[in-house]
N, C-alpha and C positions, 0 to 999 in steps of 0.2 A: 671287188676291191675291199669290201667290208670283211671278207673272210680272211684276208691276209694282213690288212693294216687297220689301225684304229682310224675311225672317221672323225673329221673335225666337227665342231658344233654346227657349222654352216652345212656340211654334208648330211649330218643327222637331221637337221631341220628340213632340208630338201627331200630327203628320203621320206620323212613323215608327211610332208606336203604331197608328195607323189602318191603315197599310200591312201591318203584321204581323198584325193582326186579320183583315184581308181575305184575306191569304194562308192563314191558318188556316181560315177559313170555306170557302175554295175547296177546300182539301185535304179537309175533312170532307165537302163535297158530292160530290167525286170518289169518295171511299170509299163513300158512301151509294149512288151510282149503280152502282159496281162490284159491291157486295154485292147490290144489287137484280137486276142482270143475272145474277149467279151463281145466285141463288135461282130466277129465271125459267127459266134453263137447266136446273136440276135438276128443277123441276116439269114442264116440257114435254119434257125429254129433248132430245138432239140426234141427228143422223143417224148418227154414228160410234160412239157408245157408249151403253150402257144400264146402269143400276144395278139389279142383282138383289138382292133382300133376303136371299137365302140366303147368309148369311155376309158380306154386305156387299162382294162382289167386283165390280169393274168388268170387264165383258167386252165385247169388240169384237163388233159385229154383222157377219155375213158380208155382203160386198158382192156382190149378185147382179145387177149392172148389166152383165153381159157379153153 
């Protein structure tokens, strides 16, 4: 509609409101996936670090690929 006709002020405001809501939803989704990835990494561990429950210290694994 905006391509063929001029939009009224009310329509422009609605368009802007929808754009802002979409941007907010995209940010929330990005945060959700980031948090999910962090949780998965903590549960599965990674190749370089491991969490030891004794005092909650992060310790490097020794690299024995020589």
